[in-house]
N, C-alpha and C positions, 0 to 999 in steps of 0.2 A: 214771166221771167225766162231768160234764156241762159242755159249753162253750156258753155263750149269747153269740152275737155279734150286736150290733145293727148291721145294715148300713145302715139308713136310718131317718130320723125318720118316714118314711111306711109303716113296717111295718104291715101290716093287723092289726086288732084280734083276729081269730080266730087268726092265727098266734102273736101274743103270748100269748093264752090257752093255746094248745097247749103252748108252751114252758114256761109257768108250771106247767101241770099236770104235764108230764113231770119238771120239776125237783123239784116237791113230792113226787112219788112216789119218785124216786131218793133224794132227801134223807132221806125217812122211813126208807127201807131202810138208808141209811148210818148214821143215828142209832140205829136198832134194833140194829145190829151192834156198837155200842159197849158197853163194859163198863158194867154197871149203875152209875149215879151218876157216871160219868166224862164230863165235858163236853168236846166237841171245841173246839179253839182256833181262833179266827177270825183270819186274817191279811188285811191290806189293803195292796195295792200301787198306787201312783199314779205314772203315767209323767211324764216331762218333756214340755215342749212350749211353754214361754214363756207368752204370754198365753192360749193355748188351755187351759193347765192350770187356769185359773179354773173351767172346767166341772166339775172334780172336786168343787167345793163342792156341787153339786146331788146328787151321790152321797152325800156326807156327811150332808146334810140328810135324805135318804131313809132312810139307816141310823139316824139319830137318831129319826126319826118312827116307825120300825118297832120301836124299842126294842132293836136289835141292838147288842151290845157287842163291840168289837174288841179283840183281845189283843195284836197285833203290827202294826207299820206299817213299810213301806219306801217310799222314793220317790227320785226323781231330779229335779234342777233345780226347776221350779215344783211338780212333784209332791212333791218333798222339803220345800219350804216349806209347802205346804198340809198335808202329812202331819205335819210337826213341830208346827204349830199345834194340830192335832187331838190329837196325842200329848201335848202339854203340858196339855190340858184345855179348850181352846176348843171350843165346839160348832160344828156346821156353820152354824147361824144367826149365831153371833157372828163367824165367819170371813167370812161374806158381808157383814156390816156393816162389818168392817174393810177389806175390799177396795173397798167403795164409797166409803169415806172417804179412801182413798189418792190422792194426786196422782201418777199414774204418770209424768207428764212430768218431775217433779222427782226421783222415786225412781230412775228408770232413766236418769239423765243425770249429767253432771259439773256441771250448773248448780247454783249455790248459791242458795237462796231469797233473794230480795231482802230479806225481812224480817229476816234474820240478818246481812246485810252491814253493816259500819259505814258511816256516812254518808260518810266520806272515800273509801270504796271503791265506793259505788254508782255514782258518776258515771263511774268508769273501767271498771266491770264490763261485759262483753259489748260493748265498743265495737269489738272486732276479732274477725273470724270464726275466725281461726286463731291458736292460742297454742302455741308450742314452747319447751320448757325448754332453756336454754343452760348446759351443765355441762362444766367442764374444757375450755372453748373448742370444744365440740362440741354440735351439736343432738342431743338424745336423744329417741327415741320410746319410748312405753310399750308393754307387752305387750297392752294393750287400750285402747280409746277411753274407756271409762268406769271410773273408780276405784271407784265404788259407796259413797261416803261416806254419803249419805243412806240408802242401803240398809242399811248396817251400823248406823246409829243407829236405824232403824226396827226392825231385828231385836233390838237391845239393849233397846228399849222393850217389844216384844211378849213377849220371853222373860225379862224381868227377874225374874218370880216364881220361875224355876228357875235363877237364876244360879249357885247353889251346886252344881248337879248336873253332875258331870263324866263320869258313866257313863250313857249314854242308856237303858240298861236300867232305870234307876231313875226314869225319867219315868213319869207316870201310865199311859202306854201305851209299852212298849219300842219303840225307834225306831232305824232306820239309814238313812243316805242315801249316795249314790254320788258319787264324784269320779274324775277321771282325772289320773294323774301326767304332767305336761307333758314331763318328761324321758324317761320310759320308755314312756309310752303305756299303762301297766297300770292296771287297776281299783283304786281305793282305797275301801274301805268305812269310812265314818266313823261311829263309835258311841261315841267318848269325846272328852273335851276340852270346848272351848267350842262350844255349839250354834250360836251366831251365826257363828263362824268356819266351822263345817262347812257351814252353809247358804250362806254367801258362796261357798264353794268349789264346792258342787254345782251352782250356777247360773252359774258364771263362764264364759259362752260365749266360746270363743277369738276373739280379735281384737275382741270387743265389750267385755267386761269384763276388767279387769286380772286376771292370775293371782293366786291367794291363796297367800301364803307360810305354810305350816303344817307344823310339825315338820321344818323344813329341806327341804321339798318344795314345788315350785310346782304348785299344783292348779288344774284347770279343770273345766268341765262334765262330769259323769259320763255324760251322754247320748251321748258319743262311744263309750263302751264298753258301758254297760248302762243303757239308758233305761227298762227295765221290769223291775225287780229282784225277780222272783218267787222265784228260787232263794234269795235272802237271807231272805225272809220265811218260806219253808219251813224254812230252816236255823234260824230262831229258834224253831221248834216249832209252826208253823201246820198244822192239819189240813185246814181249808177256806180257800181263798184267793179273795178278791174282787179282781179286777184291773181298774182303770180306765185306759184308754189313749186319748190324744187325738191321737196322731200317726198318719200314714198310711203310714209306712215309706218305702222307697226310691221315688223318682219314676219314672213310666213314661218310656220313651225319648222319646215325643213331647213331654214336658214339659221335656226338657233341651235348651235352646236357645242357651246361651252358655257361655264358659269358667267363669264363676262357678258355674253350675248343675252343671258337670262336677265341679268341686272339692268342692262340697257333697255331691254324690252319693258321691264317693269317700271323703269323711270319715266317712260313716255305713255303709260296707260292713261293718265289724266289728260294729257295733251291730245291724245287720239280721240277721246270722248268729246273734248271741246271742239276739235276739228269738224266733227259731224254736225255741230250746231252752227259753225261758221260757214260751211260750204253752201247751204241753201240761200244764204244772204248775198252770195256773189253773183253778179250779173254776167260778167265775162271771166270765166275761170280758165286759167292757163296752167297746164301741168307740164313740167319739163322732164324729159326722159333722162334721169340722172342715176339710174340704178348702179352703173359701173363705177361711180365716183363716191368718195366719202367727204366728210366735213373737213378733212385735212388734205384734200387733193389740190393744194395750191401749186404743186409742180405741174399739174395738168390744166392750169388756168387758160392756156390758149384754146384747148379743146372745149373747155366749159364755156368760154366766151363764144366760140363758134356755134355751139348748140343754141345759146341765147340769141345770137344774131339770126340764125335760121328760123327759130321760133318767132322772133319779132317780125321777120319778113312775111311769115305766113299770116300773122295777125294784123299786119299793116292795113289791108283793105277794110278790116273791121274798124280800126281806129280812124281811118280816113273818112269812112262813111259817117261815123258818129261825130267827128269834128265838123264835117260839112253841114250836118243837120243842125248842130248847135250854133254854127257860125251864123246861120240865118236869124237866130234869136239874139245875136249880139255877142261880139268877141270881148275878151278881157286880156289884160296884160299881167305878166309876172315881173316883179321888180328884180332887176339884175344887180349883181354886186361886182365890186372890183376884184381883181386877182388877189388871192391871199398873200402872194409873194410880194405884191406891190404896196399893200396897205400897211401903214405904220401908225403907231399910237405913242403919244407923249406920256412917258411914265414919270409922274410927278411924286409918287409915294410908293413905298414897298413895305411889305410885312412878311415875316417868315414864321410859319407855324410848324412845330414838331421837333425843334432842335433840343437836344438834351446833353449830348456829349461834346458837340462842337458849338462854336459861338457864331453869332450873326456876322461878325467881321470876317471870320474864317470862311464862312459860306459865301458871302458876297465877293470876297477877294479871290476865292477859288474860281468863281464864275467870271471874274473880271467884270462884275455888274456894277453900274452906276445909275442912280436915278437922275431925274431932270434931263432926260434926253429921249429922242425918238428911237423906237425899236420896231422892227418887223417880226413876224412870227418866226421866220427862219433865224434871225439873230438871237431871239430868246431861246430857241431850241438849241442853238450852237452853244450858248453859255451854259445851259442846263447839262448838255452832254459833256461839257468840259468838267463840271462838278461830278457827274456820274462817273466819268473816266478816272477820277481819283480813287474810286471804290470806297469812299467814305459814306456814300449815300446809295441806297437801293432803289429809291423812288423819289422823284421830284415832279410834282404837277403844279399847275398854277391856274388862277382865274384872274380876270380883269374886272374891277369895279369902275364903272364910268363915273368920272368926276366932272366932266364937261366935254365940249366938242373936241374929239381926238385927244383927250386927256384921261388918264386912268390911274388907279392904284392897282399894283400887281401884288397878289397874295400867293406866296409860294407855300405849298404843303409838302413837307419833307419827311421822308422815312429814312432814318439813319440805318446803315448796315450794322449788324451786331459787331461788337468789338472783336470777337473771336470766331473763327471758322475752323471746323475739322474737315479735312479733305482726304480723299483716297482714290485709288485707281489701280488697275492691273496693267502690266506691260510685259510683252514677250517679243524677243527676237531670237533668232538662232545664235546670234553673237552673245547677247546678254543672258539668255535663258529667261525663265519666268520670274517676275519680280512684283512684289506688293509695294505700292507707293503710298505713303501717308504724309500728311502735312498738318501743321498747326500754324495759322496766320492770325496775328493779333495786332490791333492798331492802338496807338497811344498808350502802349504799355510802359508805364513809369513816366516816359517823356511824351508831351503832346506833339501832334503833327508827325507821327512816325508810324512805321510798319515793320513788324518783326516776324520772321518766318523760321520755322524749323521743318525741313523735309528729309525724309528717310526712305530709301529704296532697299528692300530686303529680298534677297533671292540668291541666285548663283553668283551675282556680283553685288557688292554692297556700296551704296552711295549715300552720302550725308551732306546736307547743305544748310547752313544757318546764315541769316543775313538780317542786319538792322539798317533800315532806310530812314533818314531824318530829313523832312522837308524844311526848306528855308525860303525866305523871300516873301514878298507881298502876295503874289499869286501862286506861291508854292511851285515855282519853276526851277528852283535850285535845290540840290539834295547832295548829301554825302551818304555813302554806303560802306558799311564795315561787315565783313563776312568771313566764313570759313567753309571750305569744301573738301570732301574726301571722296576718292574713287578707288576702290579695291576691285581689281578685275584680273582675268586671265587672258593673255594674248597669245595667239599662235605666231610662230616665226616662219618665214619663208625664205628659200634661196631659189632664185630664178623661177618664181611663181609656184614652186612645189613646197608642200608642207614639210617643215624641217624640225620644229620643236615647239616648246611653249614655255611661258614664264608668267609669274604673277607680278603685276605692277601696282604699287600703292602710291597714289598721288595725293598729297596734302597741301592745301593752299590757303593762306590767309591774305586778305586784301583790304585796302582802304581806297575808295574812289570818291572824287568830288566832281560833280557834273551839273550842267545847266541845260535846260530844254527850252529852245526858242519857240517850239510848237509841239503839239502832241505827236508829230511825225519824226522829230529829230532830237538828238542830244549830242553834246560834245563834252568830253571830260578828261581828267588826268587821274592817275592812280599809281599805287605801288603794291606789289605783292611779294610774299615770301613763299617759296615752293620747296617742298621736301619730296623727293622721289626715291622709292625703294624698289629694287629688283630681286626676284628670287626664281631661278630656273626650276621648272617642274618636269620638263622633258628635255633632255640634253639636245643641244643644237650646235651648229658650226660656230656661231657667234653667241657668247653668253656674257651677261653682266651680273655680278653678285655684289650686293651692298646698296649704298645710297649716296645721294649727293644733294646739296641744297644750293639755292641761288636766290638773289633778289631780282626783281624785274620792275622797272618804272616805265610808264607808257602813257601815250596820248591816244585817245580813241574817238571815233565818230560813228554814230549809229543813225540809221534812217529807216523808217518803216511806214509805208503807206498801203500795205496790203488790206484788202477789204474783209478778210476772215482768216482764222488760224489754219483750218484744214481746207485744202484744195481751193485756195484763193483764185479768183477769176481776173483780178486786176491789182496793180500796185507794184511797188519796188521796195526791196529790203536790202540794206547795206550794213555791213559790220566790218570796220577796218581799224587796225591798230598798228601804231609805230612804237616799238618798244626797245629798251636797252637792258640786256641781261648782264649782271655783274655780281661780284663777290661770290663766286662759285666755290664751294667747298666739297670736294669729293672724298668719299670713304668707301671705295668699291674696287673690285678687281674685274678686269675685262679679259676674256679668253677667246682665242681663235683656234678651233680644232683642238680644244683642251690645253692649249698653251697660253699662258698669261702674256699679254702684250700691254704696252703702255703708249698707245698711239691716240688716246683721247685728249682733246684739247679743252681746257676749262678756262680759257681767257675770256675777257669781256667782249661782247659783240652786240650790234644792233640787229633787229629783225623787223620784217614787215609782213603782216597777214591781211588778207582781204577775202570777204565772202559776200557776194551780191547775187540777188535773184530778182527776176522780173517776170510778171504775169500779164497776159493780155488775151481777152476773148474777142474773136472776130465773128462769132455767132453764139447763141445760147448753149450750144452743145460742145463746141470746141474751144479749148484754152491752150494757147502757146505759152511755154515757159522756158526760161534759160537761167543758167547759174554759172557764175565765174568765181573760182576760188584760186587763191595764190598764197604762197608762203616762201619767203626768202630769208635765209640767215646770211647776213653780210659778213662772212669770214672766209679767209683763204685756207684755214685749217679747221675743217668742220669736226663736230662731235656727233657721232651717230645717235647718242642719247638725246640730242635736241632735234633730230631729224623729224620731218613731217611723215605721218603714217597714212598711206594711200589705201583706200578701199572702204566699202560699205555704202548703203543707200540712205541710212537714217542715223539719227542720234549724233552724239559727239563725245569724244574722249580726248585726252591730251594730245595736241598736235595733229588731229585727224583731218585728212582731206578726203571727202566723200568721192566715190568713183563707181559708176554703174559698170559692172563686169567683174569686179574683184571683191573678195571677202576683206574684212577689216584688216589693216596692217599687212597686206600682202607685199607691198613694196614700201621703201622709205627713201627719202632724199632730203638734202638740205635746201633745195630750191625747186619749186614746181609751180605750174599754172595749169588749171583744168577748166575746160569749157564744156558745159552740158547744154544740149538742145532737147526739148521735150514737147510732146503733144498729148493733151488729155481729152478724152471723149467721155461725155456724160451720157451713159446709155439710158438710164432712167433715174428717178430720184435716188440720190446718194450712192449710185453705182457707177463706177468709172473704169476706163481702161487707159493706162498711161504707157507711152513709149518714150524711151530715153536713148540718146546717142552721146557718148562721152569722148572727148579728145584731151590728152594731157601731155605736156612737155615737162621734163625734169632734168636735173643735173646740169642746168645751163649756167649756174654760177660756179660749180665745181663738181667733178665726178668722183671724188674720193668718198669712200665708205658707202657706196651705192650697193644695194642688194640685188640689182637686176641689170642686165646688159642693155636693155632698151632705153632710149631717151625719149621716145614718143610712144604713148599708149592709146589704144582705142578700145572702147567697150560699149555694150548695148544692154538694155533690159526691157522687159515687157511685164507690166504689172496689172493685175486685176485688183480693184480696190472697192471696199464698201465702207461708207461712213456710218458706223454704228453709234448709238447713244453714249457709249463709253469709250469712244475713240476709233480711229481707223483700223480696218482689217485689210492688210495688203499681202497678196501672194505673188511673188516675182520669180522670173527666171532671168538669168543674165549670163553674158559671155564676153570674154576679152580675146582679141586677136592674138595677144601675146601669151596669155595664160592657156589658151586653147582648151578650155574646159567650161562646160555648162554648170552653173551654180544655181541653187535655189535660195530664196530669201523670203523670210516670213516676218511680218510685223503685225502685232495686235496691241491696241491700247495707245497710250500717250507716252512718248519717251520722257524720261525723268529730266 
C-alpha cells in the first residue's frame, strides 16, 4: 500500500513528482493483479473539522476533473455534509458554488433572518443579549447553544430530490456518516432514515449545537469517536480508499494553556486512538495544512477553499492516473438528479407532531399551508420560516413519505417555544450611562394568539415598557397593540452649541394601535396615544420649563424592513414614517427666559410628519455603503419649543430625537428639519468594523422661531471602531461638527433599550 501525506503546501516539486511516480507504478501493479475485467471499487472518506472541512471541496473538484468515479463515501461532521452532497449527485463545482452562497452567520446560529420575522416581532427581536426559557417555574438550559433551525431547512432544500430515499445505499453513491450516542458514548453509524436528520446529528458539536433526537437516542458529533471513518468505507466494499483529513489530531503540550484546552484534549483521546487504526487502511492519504484555522473559521472560508483547491491540484495527477487505469477495465456512470430548486412534490396529506399549546389550524394558517398542491423545497422552507417568524415555534422540521409518483405525505415535527422567556442585557452610552435591561415575554397569557411583554431598564436613566399584542385574522397578519412607555432621563441644554444647563424630562405614553401586515417586510396601521411630559430643571439655563403638559396624538404609520440582520446589516431598506395630528393639549407649566416668566408657548392643535429611512448595500464582502434620511416637520406657524425635534447623538431614541453625527444629544432643536447621512463600513476581520459617517442637516425651513442656534445648515462627521460581541455591539467613536467646532467622543456598549 501507498500512503501519501502532504505535510506542507511548500512541498518541493521534485518530491511531489517522485511520490506520483511511485504511486503510479504501485497502482499499475495493483490493477494488473486484479481479475480480468473486474474493476476495483473506490472509497472516499472525508474527516470532520467544522469550517476546515470546506477544503474537502478542492479534492472533490480534482476527482471530478480527473474523471475518477467514486463508489462509496463515508464522512463525519462537515466531512459528512460535503460527502452527502457528493453522494446525492452534486459535483464538486456545484458544492463550491453552494458554500459560497450560504450565509454562515445565519446558518450556524439561533438568529432568525429578519426577512422572515413578522413586522410585529422585528422590533422586539435581539433587543436583549440573553434569552432563557422559563418552564414549570424553572429556568431551563438547552443541550446546546444552537438549535440549528436554519441548518435543518437548508439540508431539507439541498436533499429534497432524494427525500424518498430511506436507505443511504440507494443514493447515487452509497453513503454513511458517523454520530455519537450522548448517553453511552458509543459510535452510531447512520445509513438509514432521513438524511437531513442524520447530517444534523453527525455535526451536532456538544455544547454548541443541541443534541438530535433520533430513534429515541440523543446523538451528537461523531468526531468524538470516529472522525476519519476509513473502516466503514472499507466495510462497504472499497478496494482503494482516498482519505482527506483536515484535522491535526491532539494538541502538543505547549499548546494546552488553560482548563478549556485540557477538556478539549481529553474529549478527543478516544478519537485519536481510533485514528491510529484508520490511517493504515488509507491508500491515498491527504492531509490539509489547517493549523491556523479552527472549526468556527467560516469567516475565512475563501482562504480555506483556496487551500483545498491547491491541494486538489497537487493530487490531480494521482487521480488522473488512477482513473485512466480503471477506465481500461470499464467505466461506470453516476445517476444525476435534477436541481433541488426545480423539483416539486404533490403534497396530498399532512401530519403535525409535537403541538401542545397551539392547534393544527393555527399552525397551518400561520404557515399559509394547504395540502393537495405542488410544493418545491424552497416553498416549504418559506412557509416554515413564516411560522418560525411568529416566534411561537423554536424548531420545525419535516420529512416526506412517498405515496406515489411525485406524491407524498409531509410530516412536520414541531417544537413549540416556551410560553415565557426571561431576557436580559447591559447597555452603556455616555448619554444614558450604564443600564441593566430586563424583560419578561409571555405568549397566550390569558388570551390565545397574543404576546405580552414587560421591559425595564434600570440605571442612570429609567425606562419602562409594557405591551400586549393580539393577533387576528386567518394567517395572523392583523394585530392590535396596547401599551405603556415611560422614559425618565436627564438632558443637557445648549445655546449656540455650548453647554448651558440641564433638566429632567419624564415622558409617559399610553397607546393603542391597529395594524395589518401584507408581508413580513411591511405594515401599515393607525393609532392613538396619550402623552404626559414633565420637566424639572436641575442646572439653571437661559430657557427653562417647569411643570407638565398632556396631549393626545392620532396617527397613520407605515413601516418597512428588509434588512438582512439587526447589527451591521449588509443589505436592505428600513423605513418608519408617521403622519400625526396633535390635539387637546393641556399645559400646567411655567416657561422662563433668563429667569423671567414668558407666555410665548403655543398649545394649539397641529399636524406633524416624521420620517426615518435607512438603506444598506454591499459592493464587495468587505465594504458596505449605508445612508440614512430623517425628517420632522411640525406644520404650525406658531411653534412650541416643547414639541421641537432634538438634534444629536449616534444611537438610540428618545422623544423627538433626530440623530446627527457630530453633536451630542439635544445639542440643537427645531420645529422643522431634514438630515441626510452617508456612511461607509469596512469589515476588517470577523466582527470587527470601521465606520465613517458624513452628516448634512437643514433646519428651520418651516419657521425660525424658538430656534436654539443661528445656523440653518449643519454638517458633521464621525469615525467609529466597532466590535460585534456576543452581548451586543461595542463602538468607540470620535465626531466633529463644523458648527460646534468641538471634537466629541461617543461610546456604545450593548443593545439600546
